[in-house]
Backbone of each chain as ProteinMPNN parsed JSONL, in Angstrom:
{"seq_chain_A": "DSGVTQTPKHLITATGQRVTLRCSPRSGDLSVYWYQQSLDQGLQFLIQYYNGEERAKGNILERFSAQQFPDLHSELNLSSLELGDSALYFCASSGLLSQETQYFGPGTRLLVL", "coords_chain_A": {"N_chain_A": [[109.846, 124.99, 104.174], [106.711, 124.76, 102.827], [105.421, 126.191, 100.818], [102.795, 126.631, 101.029], [100.415, 128.669, 102.511], [98.822, 129.68, 105.355], [96.548, 131.53, 107.203], [94.708, 132.644, 110.182], [97.661, 131.963, 112.255], [96.988, 131.11, 114.865], [93.943, 131.07, 116.682], [91.54, 132.003, 118.673], [88.233, 131.663, 120.184], [84.814, 131.933, 121.019], [82.26, 129.704, 121.992], [79.538, 129.31, 119.716], [80.24, 131.199, 117.959], [81.477, 132.434, 114.796], [84.116, 131.715, 112.571], [86.776, 132.366, 109.997], [88.926, 130.792, 108.154], [91.944, 131.041, 106.473], [93.497, 129.939, 103.204], [96.306, 129.943, 101.07], [97.343, 128.307, 98.245], [100.198, 126.51, 96.919], [102.329, 128.081, 94.439], [100.706, 127.837, 91.27], [99.459, 125.337, 91.974], [96.173, 123.779, 91.726], [94.591, 122.291, 93.147], [92.931, 122.261, 96.333], [92.881, 121.223, 99.624], [91.279, 120.493, 102.673], [91.92, 119.636, 105.922], [91.217, 118.408, 109.063], [92.746, 118.086, 112.388], [92.305, 116.586, 115.207], [92.588, 115.811, 118.806], [91.089, 113.521, 119.569], [89.975, 112.483, 117.275], [92.029, 112.194, 115.42], [93.433, 112.759, 112.123], [91.533, 114.178, 109.858], [89.75, 114.306, 106.754], [88.267, 117.037, 105.259], [87.245, 118.532, 102.901], [87.518, 119.008, 99.442], [88.649, 121.108, 96.797], [88.972, 121.894, 93.354], [90.335, 124.013, 91.193], [88.503, 126.031, 91.775], [86.076, 124.616, 91.889], [84.039, 122.477, 93.897], [85.21, 119.182, 94.714], [85.414, 117.073, 96.21], [83.859, 115.829, 99.157], [84.353, 115.239, 102.619], [84.305, 114.392, 106.022], [82.75, 116.525, 106.768], [81.129, 118.917, 108.675], [77.718, 120.204, 108.755], [77.784, 122.646, 109.555], [80.073, 123.764, 108.628], [81.776, 125.363, 105.981], [83.11, 125.76, 102.802], [85.138, 127.519, 100.194], [86.644, 128.042, 97.226], [88.406, 130.613, 95.572], [88.542, 132.538, 92.321], [91.279, 133.357, 92.385], [92.474, 131.321, 93.381], [92.9, 130.927, 96.046], [91.748, 129.69, 99.165], [88.9, 129.493, 101.424], [87.874, 128.315, 104.761], [84.908, 128.237, 106.367], [83.776, 128.221, 109.604], [81.099, 127.833, 111.625], [78.682, 128.573, 114.236], [80.157, 127.628, 116.478], [81.404, 124.855, 118.373], [82.69, 123.319, 121.649], [84.136, 121.067, 120.794], [85.038, 121.56, 118.304], [87.24, 122.481, 118.343], [90.42, 122.316, 117.2], [93.481, 121.458, 115.1], [93.54, 122.855, 111.996], [94.268, 122.097, 108.636], [95.278, 123.028, 105.733], [96.006, 121.878, 102.337], [97.786, 121.582, 99.366], [97.707, 120.67, 95.937], [99.552, 119.897, 92.677], [99.182, 119.973, 89.036], [101.007, 118.305, 87.778], [102.141, 116.585, 89.77], [99.82, 115.366, 90.885], [99.015, 113.555, 93.167], [100.759, 113.975, 95.284], [100.304, 115.76, 98.288], [100.933, 119.078, 99.552], [101.373, 120.635, 102.678], [100.162, 123.273, 104.413], [101.269, 125.447, 107.29], [99.113, 125.165, 109.256], [96.161, 126.125, 110.97], [95.524, 126.785, 114.176], [92.861, 126.273, 116.321], [90.938, 127.421, 118.992], [88.298, 126.776, 120.961], [86.405, 128.28, 123.342]], "CA_chain_A": [[108.628, 125.842, 103.809], [106.042, 124.051, 101.719], [104.872, 127.076, 99.893], [101.45, 126.789, 101.297], [100.427, 129.754, 103.51], [97.543, 129.719, 106.169], [96.062, 132.616, 108.304], [95.626, 132.901, 111.128], [98.242, 130.773, 112.87], [96.086, 130.621, 116.132], [92.726, 131.634, 116.734], [90.796, 131.714, 120.118], [87.057, 132.312, 120.011], [83.917, 131.379, 122.011], [81.092, 128.953, 121.467], [78.575, 129.91, 119.099], [80.689, 132.174, 117.113], [81.896, 131.956, 113.371], [85.398, 132.011, 112.171], [87.114, 132.039, 108.694], [90.434, 130.323, 108.09], [92.323, 131.429, 104.997], [94.677, 129.202, 102.695], [96.909, 130.256, 99.692], [98.068, 127.198, 97.701], [101.493, 126.857, 96.108], [102.103, 128.589, 93.013], [100.358, 126.66, 90.268], [98.599, 124.281, 92.315], [94.916, 123.909, 91.373], [93.727, 121.695, 94.13], [93.18, 122.627, 97.718], [92.282, 120.234, 100.553], [91.1, 120.866, 104.113], [91.899, 118.496, 106.951], [91.059, 118.629, 110.655], [93.312, 117.197, 113.186], [91.847, 116.829, 116.713], [93.113, 114.665, 119.535], [90.224, 112.295, 119.747], [89.572, 111.706, 116.06], [93.116, 112.126, 114.371], [93.433, 113.521, 110.954], [90.176, 113.688, 108.888], [89.74, 115.004, 105.302], [86.962, 117.776, 105.196], [86.59, 118.885, 101.566], [88.636, 119.395, 98.39], [88.469, 122.147, 95.736], [89.817, 121.889, 92.283], [90.294, 125.065, 90.378], [87.264, 126.705, 92.056], [84.888, 123.669, 92.079], [84.103, 121.616, 94.895], [85.513, 118.114, 93.975], [85.087, 115.836, 97.181], [83.55, 115.96, 100.468], [84.739, 114.068, 103.603], [83.687, 114.189, 107.205], [82.579, 117.989, 107.058], [79.806, 119.279, 109.212], [76.937, 121.139, 107.86], [78.157, 124.166, 110.137], [81.195, 124.083, 108.057], [81.712, 125.428, 104.536], [84.362, 126.29, 102.197], [85.149, 127.882, 98.854], [87.96, 128.379, 96.483], [88.385, 131.811, 94.686], [89.441, 132.701, 91.126], [92.71, 133.4, 92.374], [92.907, 129.894, 93.803], [92.931, 130.853, 97.505], [90.461, 129.218, 99.65], [88.579, 129.838, 102.77], [87.027, 127.322, 105.341], [84.163, 128.852, 107.216], [83.31, 127.387, 110.578], [80.017, 128.564, 112.348], [77.995, 128.034, 115.53], [81.367, 126.79, 117.047], [81.283, 124.068, 119.688], [83.946, 123.161, 122.097], [84.659, 120.021, 120.002], [85.566, 122.171, 116.945], [88.775, 122.941, 118.8], [91.507, 121.545, 116.591], [94.572, 122.074, 113.955], [92.967, 122.831, 110.632], [95.339, 122.059, 107.764], [95.122, 123.194, 104.239], [97.048, 121.204, 101.608], [97.478, 121.822, 98.005], [98.555, 119.588, 94.994], [99.541, 120.351, 91.358], [98.918, 119.184, 87.815], [102.216, 117.281, 87.331], [102.223, 115.597, 90.646], [98.629, 115.598, 91.579], [98.932, 112.92, 94.192], [101.516, 114.594, 96.443], [99.943, 117.081, 98.887], [101.87, 119.674, 100.466], [100.51, 121.254, 103.702], [100.551, 124.53, 105.208], [101.485, 125.264, 108.691], [98.022, 124.978, 109.989], [95.613, 127.155, 111.955], [95.195, 126.286, 115.651], [91.535, 126.849, 116.611], [90.685, 126.914, 120.259], [86.903, 127.352, 121.087], [86.153, 128.223, 124.823]], "C_chain_A": [[107.914, 125.034, 102.487], [105.531, 125.061, 100.583], [103.372, 127.364, 100.044], [101.211, 127.663, 102.675], [98.899, 129.505, 104.27], [97.596, 130.792, 107.078], [94.856, 132.382, 109.029], [96.417, 131.706, 111.644], [97.368, 130.235, 114.201], [94.767, 131.612, 116.078], [91.844, 131.074, 118.051], [89.467, 132.401, 120.02], [86.082, 131.51, 121.02], [82.84, 130.562, 121.443], [79.97, 129.708, 120.923], [78.988, 130.87, 118.06], [81.131, 131.606, 115.804], [83.215, 132.437, 113.177], [85.821, 131.717, 110.657], [88.696, 131.727, 108.781], [90.756, 130.456, 106.48], [93.56, 130.437, 104.534], [95.082, 129.852, 101.302], [97.807, 129.014, 99.32], [99.412, 127.544, 97.139], [101.206, 127.326, 94.761], [101.766, 127.626, 92.051], [99.594, 125.591, 90.622], [97.213, 124.8, 92.165], [94.121, 123.522, 92.435], [93.971, 122.106, 95.671], [92.379, 121.65, 98.61], [92.26, 120.905, 101.872], [91.073, 119.769, 104.888], [91.645, 119.088, 108.277], [91.753, 117.809, 111.49], [92.919, 117.67, 114.669], [92.566, 115.599, 117.515], [92.335, 113.287, 119.556], [89.978, 111.682, 118.18], [90.844, 111.808, 114.996], [92.934, 112.967, 113.337], [92.19, 113.077, 110.185], [90.204, 114.728, 107.711], [88.286, 115.705, 105.382], [86.412, 117.85, 103.784], [87.956, 119.123, 100.739], [87.916, 120.332, 97.28], [89.394, 121.829, 94.626], [89.487, 122.964, 91.347], [88.679, 125.76, 90.383], [86.045, 125.847, 92.219], [85.114, 122.69, 93.14], [84.339, 120.095, 94.169], [85.052, 116.914, 94.856], [84.716, 116.361, 98.579], [83.889, 114.818, 101.306], [83.702, 114.264, 104.689], [83.236, 115.735, 107.59], [81.166, 118.232, 107.521], [79.129, 120.095, 108.528], [77.263, 122.569, 108.305], [79.409, 124.527, 109.477], [80.961, 124.308, 106.703], [82.843, 126.022, 104.056], [84.131, 126.836, 100.731], [86.45, 128.194, 98.401], [87.632, 129.417, 95.326], [89.016, 131.721, 93.47], [90.761, 132.869, 91.337], [93.392, 132.165, 93.045], [92.978, 129.862, 95.318], [91.647, 130.278, 97.994], [90.246, 129.514, 101.105], [87.577, 128.753, 103.431], [86.35, 128.251, 106.502], [83.471, 127.955, 108.255], [82.231, 128.223, 111.437], [79.376, 127.725, 113.518], [79.018, 126.928, 116.196], [80.88, 126.071, 118.386], [82.789, 123.893, 120.216], [84.754, 121.968, 121.384], [85.199, 120.21, 118.855], [87.215, 122.538, 117.232], [89.72, 122.003, 118.146], [92.67, 122.193, 115.709], [93.79, 121.821, 112.807], [94.198, 123.158, 109.691], [94.76, 122.321, 106.554], [96.265, 122.411, 103.497], [96.809, 121.545, 100.087], [98.361, 120.626, 97.018], [98.459, 120.164, 93.483], [99.103, 119.384, 90.345], [99.658, 117.923, 87.542], [102.219, 116.267, 88.321], [100.913, 115.591, 91.511], [98.397, 114.804, 92.897], [99.517, 113.51, 95.583], [100.853, 115.965, 97.093], [100.851, 117.636, 99.686], [100.974, 120.692, 101.419], [101.035, 122.455, 104.252], [100.816, 124.418, 106.587], [100.308, 125.007, 109.711], [97.461, 126.196, 110.715], [95.085, 126.415, 113.262], [94.071, 126.983, 116.179], [91.311, 126.303, 117.931], [89.301, 127.567, 120.699], [86.685, 127.175, 122.681], [84.627, 128.482, 125.214]], "O_chain_A": [[108.47, 124.776, 101.419], [105.262, 124.612, 99.469], [102.779, 128.178, 99.336], [101.748, 127.367, 103.742], [97.935, 129.141, 103.597], [98.624, 130.998, 107.722], [93.925, 131.877, 108.402], [95.965, 130.568, 111.521], [97.166, 129.041, 114.427], [94.699, 132.701, 115.507], [91.583, 129.894, 118.289], [89.452, 133.611, 119.797], [86.497, 130.588, 121.722], [82.536, 130.821, 120.278], [79.469, 130.643, 121.548], [78.136, 131.341, 117.308], [81.172, 130.383, 115.671], [83.49, 133.56, 113.599], [85.203, 130.819, 110.084], [89.506, 132.397, 109.422], [90.053, 130.094, 105.537], [94.471, 130.16, 105.314], [94.219, 130.237, 100.513], [98.824, 128.73, 99.952], [99.734, 128.709, 96.908], [100.202, 127.097, 94.086], [102.454, 126.61, 91.948], [99.059, 124.896, 89.758], [96.951, 125.982, 92.387], [93.113, 124.155, 92.75], [95.104, 122.249, 96.13], [91.241, 121.325, 98.27], [93.086, 121.765, 102.179], [90.253, 118.889, 104.626], [91.9, 120.274, 108.489], [91.41, 116.63, 111.403], [93.134, 118.77, 115.179], [93.023, 114.604, 116.951], [92.875, 112.181, 119.56], [89.814, 110.475, 118.002], [90.652, 111.516, 113.815], [92.265, 113.977, 113.553], [91.88, 111.913, 109.931], [90.669, 115.862, 107.832], [87.27, 115.03, 105.546], [85.331, 117.349, 103.474], [89.084, 119.347, 101.178], [86.724, 120.222, 96.993], [90.55, 121.506, 94.897], [88.434, 122.894, 90.712], [87.923, 125.952, 89.431], [85.022, 126.357, 92.676], [86.199, 122.131, 93.299], [83.71, 119.833, 93.144], [84.443, 115.947, 94.399], [85.326, 117.32, 99.051], [83.788, 113.65, 100.928], [82.495, 114.307, 104.455], [83.403, 116.093, 108.756], [80.179, 117.84, 106.898], [79.699, 120.78, 107.678], [77.061, 123.541, 107.578], [79.86, 125.639, 109.751], [80.099, 123.648, 106.124], [83.542, 126.743, 104.768], [83.07, 126.628, 100.141], [87.314, 128.596, 99.181], [86.853, 129.216, 94.394], [89.974, 130.957, 93.357], [91.502, 132.509, 90.423], [94.605, 132.039, 93.215], [93.115, 128.761, 95.853], [90.604, 130.359, 97.345], [91.164, 129.742, 101.893], [86.608, 128.337, 102.797], [86.992, 128.863, 107.355], [82.699, 127.063, 107.903], [82.597, 129.299, 111.911], [79.515, 126.515, 113.7], [78.784, 125.735, 116.388], [80.158, 126.57, 119.248], [83.809, 124.168, 119.584], [85.983, 121.971, 121.437], [85.804, 119.307, 118.277], [88.105, 122.792, 116.42], [89.781, 120.861, 118.6], [92.747, 123.42, 115.644], [93.366, 120.687, 112.583], [94.951, 124.123, 109.823], [93.668, 121.802, 106.322], [97.374, 122.316, 104.024], [95.67, 121.76, 99.672], [99.343, 119.951, 97.328], [97.472, 120.792, 93.101], [98.726, 118.241, 90.602], [99.198, 116.834, 87.198], [102.289, 115.097, 87.944], [100.961, 115.794, 92.724], [97.637, 115.302, 93.728], [98.939, 113.524, 96.67], [100.878, 117.05, 96.511], [101.543, 116.969, 100.456], [100.062, 121.398, 100.989], [102.226, 122.617, 104.519], [100.614, 123.331, 107.128], [100.545, 124.675, 110.873], [98.173, 127.15, 111.028], [94.254, 125.509, 113.21], [94.178, 128.168, 116.493], [91.406, 125.101, 118.179], [89.205, 128.792, 120.783], [86.781, 126.071, 123.217], [84.28, 128.463, 126.395]]}, "seq_chain_B": "AQKITQTQPGMFVQEKEAVTLDCTYDTSDQSYGLFWYKQPSSGEMIFLIYQGSYDEQNATEGRYSLNFQKARKSANLVISASQLGDSAMYFCAMIIMDSNYQLIWGAGTKLIIKP", "coords_chain_B": {"N_chain_B": [[86.802, 98.509, 102.863], [88.842, 101.366, 102.893], [91.978, 101.617, 104.578], [94.484, 102.634, 107.088], [97.021, 101.191, 108.998], [99.051, 101.82, 111.7], [100.979, 100.316, 114.1], [102.767, 100.906, 115.978], [102.514, 102.988, 118.611], [104.617, 104.693, 119.963], [108.036, 105.195, 119.902], [111.34, 104.717, 121.003], [114.482, 105.599, 120.052], [118.135, 105.042, 119.782], [120.227, 107.828, 118.974], [121.798, 107.997, 115.826], [121.236, 105.443, 115.078], [119.43, 103.174, 113.042], [116.054, 103.307, 112.052], [112.902, 101.742, 111.819], [109.57, 102.388, 110.934], [106.455, 101.238, 111.263], [103.774, 100.455, 108.787], [100.907, 99.381, 107.632], [98.371, 98.706, 104.986], [94.882, 98.832, 103.673], [93.288, 98.08, 100.96], [91.041, 97.515, 98.132], [91.537, 98.592, 95.807], [93.548, 98.968, 92.838], [95.239, 101.008, 91.899], [96.891, 103.09, 93.692], [98.477, 105.313, 96.233], [101.181, 105.689, 98.459], [102.205, 107.525, 101.501], [104.371, 109.239, 103.52], [104.501, 111.27, 106.303], [105.807, 113.735, 108.343], [105.45, 115.248, 111.533], [106.574, 117.564, 113.463], [106.919, 118.929, 116.856], [106.169, 121.462, 116.524], [104.073, 121.566, 115.033], [103.502, 121.737, 112.086], [102.973, 119.9, 108.934], [104.954, 117.745, 107.311], [105.979, 116.824, 104.113], [107.465, 113.601, 103.511], [108.014, 111.196, 101.908], [106.889, 109.304, 98.971], [105.312, 106.667, 97.518], [104.295, 105.071, 94.769], [101.623, 102.516, 93.763], [102.202, 101.217, 91.511], [104.987, 101.305, 91.294], [108.037, 99.715, 90.879], [110.448, 99.943, 92.095], [111.833, 100.54, 95.398], [111.054, 103.573, 97.064], [113.211, 106.346, 97.554], [114.447, 108.933, 99.749], [117.013, 110.822, 100.354], [117.902, 110.261, 103.708], [115.544, 108.866, 104.125], [113.869, 106.054, 103.347], [111.424, 103.95, 101.772], [109.995, 100.968, 102.58], [108.464, 98.875, 100.563], [106.277, 96.655, 100.339], [104.362, 95.029, 98.371], [102.579, 92.574, 98.526], [102.266, 91.917, 100.992], [101.087, 94.136, 101.872], [102.426, 96.214, 103.074], [104.151, 99.339, 104.015], [106.594, 100.436, 105.04], [108.517, 102.906, 106.689], [111.798, 103.652, 106.695], [114.345, 105.255, 108.496], [117.354, 106.135, 108.205], [120.554, 106.347, 109.974], [119.483, 107.816, 112.453], [118.795, 111.252, 113.79], [118.618, 113.858, 116.325], [116.976, 115.728, 115.484], [114.869, 114.325, 114.249], [112.933, 113.503, 115.995], [109.607, 113.228, 116.444], [106.22, 113.156, 115.326], [105.007, 110.445, 113.121], [103.289, 110.049, 110.176], [101.663, 107.874, 108.33], [100.002, 107.625, 105.086], [97.303, 107.151, 102.79], [96.413, 107.293, 99.341], [93.859, 107.004, 97.135], [93.828, 106.557, 93.765], [91.758, 106.559, 91.761], [89.804, 107.837, 92.967], [88.963, 110.594, 94.861], [91.231, 111.604, 95.559], [91.637, 112.164, 98.214], [93.534, 112.028, 101.339], [93.933, 109.088, 103.39], [94.435, 108.387, 106.599], [96.814, 107.204, 108.786], [97.149, 106.428, 112.574], [99.485, 107.374, 113.417], [102.961, 107.378, 114.747], [104.827, 108.025, 117.428], [107.983, 109.24, 117.385], [111.044, 109.087, 119.335], [114.174, 110.425, 119.624], [117.049, 109.487, 121.179], [119.743, 110.835, 122.923]], "CA_chain_B": [[87.141, 99.67, 103.075], [90.302, 101.77, 103.017], [92.344, 101.743, 106.134], [95.897, 102.549, 107.335], [97.215, 100.854, 110.335], [100.254, 102.014, 112.357], [100.867, 99.63, 115.184], [103.524, 101.524, 117.16], [102.168, 104.315, 119.101], [105.631, 105.405, 120.368], [109.246, 104.347, 119.898], [112.539, 105.286, 121.343], [115.728, 105.014, 119.415], [119.382, 105.87, 120.027], [120.8, 108.612, 118.127], [122.686, 107.375, 114.873], [120.646, 104.066, 114.826], [118.455, 103.29, 111.903], [114.675, 103.167, 112.554], [111.732, 101.358, 110.891], [108.342, 102.603, 111.326], [105.505, 100.267, 110.329], [102.623, 100.8, 108.219], [100.102, 98.26, 106.781], [97.309, 99.313, 104.439], [94.146, 97.856, 103.233], [92.514, 98.615, 100.027], [90.954, 96.668, 97.166], [91.885, 99.288, 94.444], [94.755, 98.486, 92.18], [96.067, 102.19, 91.855], [97.074, 103.96, 95.004], [99.722, 105.755, 96.609], [101.315, 105.782, 100.01], [102.969, 108.661, 101.855], [104.874, 109.363, 104.944], [104.64, 112.691, 106.591], [106.512, 113.827, 109.607], [104.74, 116.292, 112.244], [107.32, 117.871, 114.747], [105.955, 119.327, 117.85], [105.571, 122.739, 116.145], [102.77, 121.255, 114.369], [103.514, 121.664, 110.621], [102.879, 118.54, 108.346], [105.817, 117.862, 106.221], [106.012, 115.659, 103.335], [108.835, 113.072, 103.304], [108.31, 110.252, 100.736], [105.726, 108.802, 98.287], [105.382, 105.397, 96.616], [102.96, 104.559, 93.912], [101.335, 101.162, 93.809], [102.763, 100.495, 90.297], [106.406, 101.674, 91.219], [108.786, 98.692, 91.198], [111.461, 100.156, 93.168], [111.302, 101.222, 96.67], [111.29, 105.14, 96.969], [114.115, 106.837, 98.607], [114.594, 110.442, 99.635], [117.954, 111.128, 101.261], [117.851, 109.202, 104.744], [114.482, 108.2, 104.282], [113.372, 105.038, 102.291], [110.125, 103.259, 102.021], [110.312, 99.423, 102.188], [107.161, 98.684, 100.067], [106.008, 95.184, 100.124], [102.811, 94.91, 97.861], [101.832, 91.432, 98.732], [102.026, 92.024, 102.448], [100.31, 95.459, 102.003], [103.153, 97.115, 103.992], [104.823, 100.413, 103.482], [107.306, 100.73, 106.243], [109.627, 103.931, 106.545], [113.143, 103.358, 107.148], [115.075, 106.35, 108.639], [118.924, 105.791, 108.607], [121.296, 107.418, 110.87], [118.722, 108.844, 113.044], [119.289, 112.428, 114.423], [117.734, 114.167, 117.296], [115.787, 116.469, 114.888], [113.979, 113.221, 113.715], [111.951, 113.334, 116.946], [108.325, 113.919, 115.8], [105.124, 112.257, 115.051], [105.095, 110.344, 111.787], [102.102, 109.578, 109.718], [101.544, 106.948, 107.09], [98.785, 107.978, 104.59], [97.08, 106.576, 101.466], [95.611, 107.984, 98.384], [93.229, 106.145, 95.993], [94.089, 107.374, 92.514], [90.597, 106.683, 91.015], [88.917, 108.419, 93.98], [88.913, 112.049, 94.903], [92.552, 112.14, 95.968], [91.778, 112.474, 99.791], [94.247, 111.238, 102.165], [93.511, 108.464, 104.444], [95.502, 108.492, 107.602], [96.879, 106.173, 110.07], [96.977, 107.058, 113.748], [100.812, 108.024, 113.84], [103.877, 106.886, 115.665], [105.689, 109.209, 118.174], [109.517, 108.719, 117.599], [111.703, 109.981, 120.187], [115.587, 109.895, 119.373], [117.796, 109.594, 122.412], [121.019, 111.37, 122.538]], "C_chain_B": [[88.573, 100.034, 103.076], [90.883, 102.072, 104.309], [93.963, 101.738, 106.131], [96.135, 102.169, 108.839], [98.87, 100.978, 110.885], [100.254, 101.428, 113.726], [101.812, 99.932, 116.511], [103.061, 102.878, 117.533], [103.367, 105.198, 119.306], [106.843, 104.519, 120.138], [110.431, 105.201, 120.444], [113.716, 104.826, 120.765], [116.948, 105.721, 119.74], [119.779, 106.614, 118.831], [121.87, 107.789, 117.165], [122.155, 105.969, 114.501], [119.67, 104.272, 113.741], [117.016, 102.834, 112.744], [113.701, 102.566, 111.584], [110.373, 101.737, 111.615], [107.46, 101.934, 110.649], [104.335, 100.715, 110.057], [101.975, 99.701, 107.485], [98.839, 99.174, 106.383], [96.302, 98.36, 103.925], [93.173, 98.491, 102.141], [92.195, 97.486, 98.825], [91.31, 97.254, 95.742], [93.438, 98.808, 94.004], [95.884, 99.803, 92.009], [95.925, 103.176, 93.154], [98.253, 104.379, 95.224], [100.036, 105.836, 98.202], [102.405, 106.808, 100.411], [103.502, 108.556, 103.239], [104.998, 110.876, 105.238], [105.077, 112.795, 108.096], [105.796, 115.231, 110.343], [105.62, 116.528, 113.414], [106.284, 118.65, 115.781], [105.372, 120.799, 117.554], [104.331, 122.681, 115.325], [102.559, 121.158, 112.79], [103.404, 120.188, 110.103], [103.905, 118.602, 107.25], [106.008, 116.582, 105.528], [107.474, 114.985, 103.265], [109.064, 112.3, 102.224], [107.093, 109.549, 100.294], [106.205, 107.485, 97.596], [104.223, 105.02, 96.088], [102.946, 102.993, 94.064], [102.126, 100.436, 92.637], [104.255, 100.71, 90.487], [107.057, 100.302, 91.625], [109.741, 98.801, 92.092], [110.956, 100.918, 94.292], [111.787, 102.816, 96.676], [112.322, 105.439, 98.037], [114.275, 108.395, 98.464], [115.672, 110.787, 100.749], [118.064, 110.032, 102.441], [116.646, 108.42, 104.87], [114.183, 107.042, 102.978], [112.225, 104.452, 102.758], [110.176, 101.929, 101.431], [108.861, 99.018, 101.86], [107.11, 97.176, 99.669], [104.378, 94.87, 99.723], [101.98, 93.7, 98.441], [101.524, 91.339, 100.158], [101.193, 93.299, 102.794], [101.164, 96.261, 103.166], [103.973, 98.126, 103.287], [105.688, 101.096, 104.528], [108.384, 101.769, 105.873], [110.692, 103.549, 107.359], [113.941, 104.888, 107.332], [116.561, 105.86, 108.975], [119.677, 106.816, 109.242], [120.544, 108.362, 111.561], [119.379, 110.031, 113.813], [118.318, 113.04, 115.372], [116.624, 115.013, 116.68], [114.704, 115.481, 114.142], [112.749, 113.035, 114.724], [110.842, 113.996, 116.491], [107.477, 112.757, 115.725], [105.306, 111.952, 113.683], [103.756, 109.567, 111.332], [102.374, 108.876, 108.463], [100.1, 107.327, 106.485], [98.686, 107.281, 103.262], [96.305, 107.313, 100.597], [95.028, 106.915, 97.327], [93.207, 107.075, 94.664], [92.765, 107.573, 91.811], [89.49, 107.286, 91.948], [89.105, 109.987, 93.827], [90.297, 112.555, 95.606], [92.629, 112.491, 97.621], [92.695, 111.529, 100.347], [93.611, 110.375, 103.119], [94.597, 108.219, 105.284], [95.601, 107.343, 108.415], [97.044, 107.046, 111.329], [98.391, 107.66, 114.238], [101.545, 107.344, 114.656], [104.714, 107.987, 116.143], [107.019, 108.641, 118.141], [110.336, 109.605, 118.329], [113.229, 109.371, 119.901], [116.368, 110.443, 120.636], [119.258, 109.86, 122.127], [122.119, 110.233, 123.172]], "O_chain_B": [[89.447, 99.181, 103.232], [90.26, 102.778, 105.102], [94.633, 101.032, 105.377], [95.547, 102.734, 109.761], [99.755, 100.242, 110.449], [99.551, 101.995, 114.562], [101.717, 99.451, 117.64], [103.232, 103.829, 116.77], [103.295, 106.363, 118.916], [106.75, 103.291, 120.164], [110.387, 106.418, 120.269], [114.022, 103.648, 120.95], [116.891, 106.928, 119.975], [119.683, 106.082, 117.726], [122.69, 107.023, 117.671], [122.713, 105.383, 113.573], [119.144, 105.365, 113.528], [116.956, 102.187, 113.79], [113.77, 102.998, 110.433], [110.154, 101.395, 112.777], [107.553, 101.941, 109.421], [103.727, 101.361, 110.911], [102.671, 99.109, 106.661], [98.356, 100.07, 107.075], [96.638, 97.195, 103.711], [92.351, 99.348, 102.468], [93.046, 96.627, 98.594], [91.369, 96.568, 94.723], [94.291, 98.37, 94.777], [97.105, 99.646, 91.993], [94.943, 103.858, 93.45], [99.176, 103.946, 94.534], [99.154, 106.031, 99.037], [103.416, 106.931, 99.719], [103.007, 107.756, 104.032], [105.563, 111.627, 104.443], [104.699, 111.98, 108.938], [105.638, 116.227, 109.637], [105.492, 115.77, 114.375], [105.106, 118.907, 115.533], [104.392, 121.275, 118.127], [103.679, 123.675, 115.006], [101.587, 120.583, 112.3], [103.754, 119.291, 110.869], [103.775, 119.415, 106.335], [106.165, 115.497, 106.088], [108.486, 115.64, 103.018], [110.068, 112.48, 101.534], [106.275, 109.192, 101.143], [107.355, 107.321, 97.188], [103.242, 104.679, 96.75], [103.919, 102.311, 94.386], [102.604, 99.308, 92.749], [104.877, 100.133, 89.595], [106.652, 99.761, 92.654], [109.959, 97.882, 92.882], [110.004, 101.699, 94.291], [112.907, 103.125, 96.269], [112.332, 104.928, 99.157], [114.25, 109.013, 97.4], [115.317, 111.011, 101.906], [118.325, 108.884, 102.08], [116.612, 107.424, 105.593], [114.32, 107.334, 101.79], [111.963, 104.396, 103.959], [110.336, 101.667, 100.239], [108.078, 98.828, 102.79], [107.816, 96.644, 98.813], [103.459, 94.573, 100.487], [100.81, 93.859, 98.79], [100.538, 90.693, 100.514], [100.684, 93.445, 103.905], [100.58, 96.865, 104.066], [104.448, 97.914, 102.171], [105.471, 102.268, 104.836], [109.096, 101.585, 104.886], [110.575, 103.175, 108.526], [114.107, 105.598, 106.34], [116.805, 105.228, 110.003], [119.462, 108.016, 109.068], [120.761, 109.567, 111.426], [120.425, 109.832, 114.431], [117.139, 112.724, 115.214], [115.506, 115.063, 117.193], [113.767, 115.961, 113.504], [111.706, 112.497, 114.351], [110.911, 115.176, 116.147], [107.839, 111.608, 115.981], [105.693, 112.844, 112.929], [103.249, 108.653, 111.982], [103.216, 109.258, 107.651], [99.119, 107.353, 107.228], [99.675, 106.872, 102.654], [95.451, 108.037, 101.11], [95.755, 106.086, 96.779], [92.628, 108.159, 94.603], [92.57, 108.66, 91.268], [88.31, 107.181, 91.614], [89.371, 110.511, 92.745], [90.436, 113.672, 96.106], [93.611, 113.025, 98.138], [92.722, 110.361, 99.958], [92.678, 110.882, 103.743], [95.669, 107.856, 104.8], [94.656, 106.609, 108.704], [97.079, 108.27, 111.21], [98.475, 108.323, 115.272], [100.931, 106.601, 115.422], [105.248, 108.787, 115.374], [107.254, 107.627, 118.798], [110.378, 110.799, 118.032], [113.491, 108.168, 119.928], [116.319, 111.61, 121.024], [119.902, 109.249, 121.274], [123.329, 110.392, 123.016]]}, "name": "protein", "num_of_chains": 2, "seq": "DSGVTQTPKHLITATGQRVTLRCSPRSGDLSVYWYQQSLDQGLQFLIQYYNGEERAKGNILERFSAQQFPDLHSELNLSSLELGDSALYFCASSGLLSQETQYFGPGTRLLVLAQKITQTQPGMFVQEKEAVTLDCTYDTSDQSYGLFWYKQPSSGEMIFLIYQGSYDEQNATEGRYSLNFQKARKSANLVISASQLGDSAMYFCAMIIMDSNYQLIWGAGTKLIIKP"}
């Protein structure tokens, strides 16, 4: 158990809908990262937050947005969903002392029908 | 451009044998880190081992060791005395320290341990 929690574990929705994925980092970790793992594109970095502030953006679509709250949990919002958004979405967190090592949550498996 | 290459899409290894998973990387930055993660069929991503670019000794964590050859830009994972539970996807990843700490991933190697 990495200490990072993600909810829900599985999500099935229809095209055009909007969903919210939630992540709670390990206790004390200030950085939260979101990654998408799909069959055709592999693992891709989406976005990073550090102590509530957006720090870096990767290959995140405009239909996707994220935020990190004062209690450090983070949410990834996916809207106008398309079939191609079906993927495993990971949240990871890292701490001050070992900022490099990212510990991953169990992931949210999203299926868009 | 930063890139991670894993040239072995899949490997079969006999139980109790040692196995080496290949990883080469490309970066012009001097300060970087290399990781190996394990992803079992259940889907979670498990951190195995980390090597910093300035670390002179190869990293070891139990049965895992990282064979770091900086001049060759390789960071192979060695698993000693393989077990059935080692069957999984293994990903090599790189982080650039002066950047935003995002992980750059290889395509992965599917390792199957045969009894």
